[in-house]
C-alpha positions as CSV (number, residue, x, y, z in Angstrom):
1,V,0.2,0.1,0.1
2,G,1.1,3.7,-0.7
3,S,1.1,4.9,2.9
4,W,3.1,7.6,4.3
5,T,6.6,6.9,5.6
6,A,8.5,9.3,7.8
7,P,11.8,10.2,6.7
8,R,13.1,10.6,10.2
9,G,13.2,8.6,13.4
10,G,10.8,10.0,16.1
11,L,7.9,8.6,18.7
12,L,5.2,10.8,16.8
13,A,6.3,10.5,13.4
14,R,6.6,6.9,13.6
15,A,3.0,6.3,15.2
16,F,1.7,8.4,12.4
17,E,4.0,6.0,9.8
18,S,2.5,3.3,11.5
19,W,-1.4,5.0,11.5
20,S,-1.2,5.2,8.1
21,F,-0.1,2.2,6.9
22,G,-3.0,0.3,9.2
23,R,-5.8,2.9,7.6
24,L,-4.7,1.8,3.7
25,A,-3.8,-2.0,4.6
26,A,-7.5,-2.1,6.2
27,A,-9.1,-0.3,3.3
28,W,-7.4,-2.5,0.6
29,I,-8.7,-5.7,2.8
30,R,-12.3,-4.1,2.8
31,S,-12.5,-3.2,-0.8
32,M,-11.5,-6.6,-2.2
33,P,-13.9,-8.4,-4.2
34,D,-12.9,-11.8,-2.7
35,R,-13.1,-11.6,1.1
36,P,-9.6,-13.1,2.2
37,D,-10.4,-16.7,4.7
38,V,-6.9,-15.3,6.6
39,V,-5.1,-12.5,6.8
40,Y,-1.3,-12.5,8.0
41,V,-0.5,-9.2,9.5
42,N,3.2,-8.3,9.5
43,A,2.7,-4.2,10.8
44,W,4.3,-2.0,13.4
45,P,3.1,-2.8,16.7
46,I,-0.2,-1.1,18.0
47,L,-2.0,1.3,15.7
48,A,-1.3,-0.3,12.4
49,Q,-2.0,-3.7,13.7
50,R,-4.9,-3.1,15.4
51,L,-6.6,-1.3,12.1
52,T,-5.5,-4.0,10.3
53,V,-6.7,-6.7,12.6
54,N,-10.3,-5.0,12.8
55,A,-10.1,-5.1,9.2
56,A,-9.6,-8.7,8.5
57,R,-12.5,-9.2,12.0
58,S,-15.2,-7.1,10.2
59,V,-15.0,-8.8,6.9
60,G,-15.2,-12.6,8.6
61,A,-11.4,-13.4,7.9
62,R,-9.0,-14.6,10.4
63,A,-5.9,-12.7,11.6
64,V,-2.5,-14.2,11.9
65,L,-0.8,-11.7,14.2
66,H,3.2,-11.3,14.1
67,V,4.5,-10.3,17.2
68,Q,7.6,-8.2,17.3
69,D,9.9,-7.6,20.2
70,A,8.3,-4.6,22.1
71,Y,11.7,-3.9,24.5
72,P,10.8,-0.7,26.8
73,E,14.9,-0.1,25.9
74,A,13.7,0.5,22.2
75,L,11.2,3.0,23.1
76,L,13.1,5.4,26.5
77,P,15.8,6.9,23.3
78,K,12.7,8.0,21.6
79,L,11.0,9.8,24.4
80,P,12.4,13.8,25.0
81,A,14.8,14.3,27.8
82,L,12.7,15.2,31.3
């Protein structure tokens, strides 16, 4: 899908990138003329995953969610210093 990609990192940019991908993937799933039986979801955690799984469920498809590591250590450097 032609989703928006963040040219640089950053928590908000990555969140928007995830939302953009999830929104477009969900729209694509819902627009398929032949409904899928299963949707394999390999997307950035939380936003894209949730939107894609919800779309799969809305068309009666099962969703297989690819579990990715979500360590707090990967998130902490992206937060602003206090």
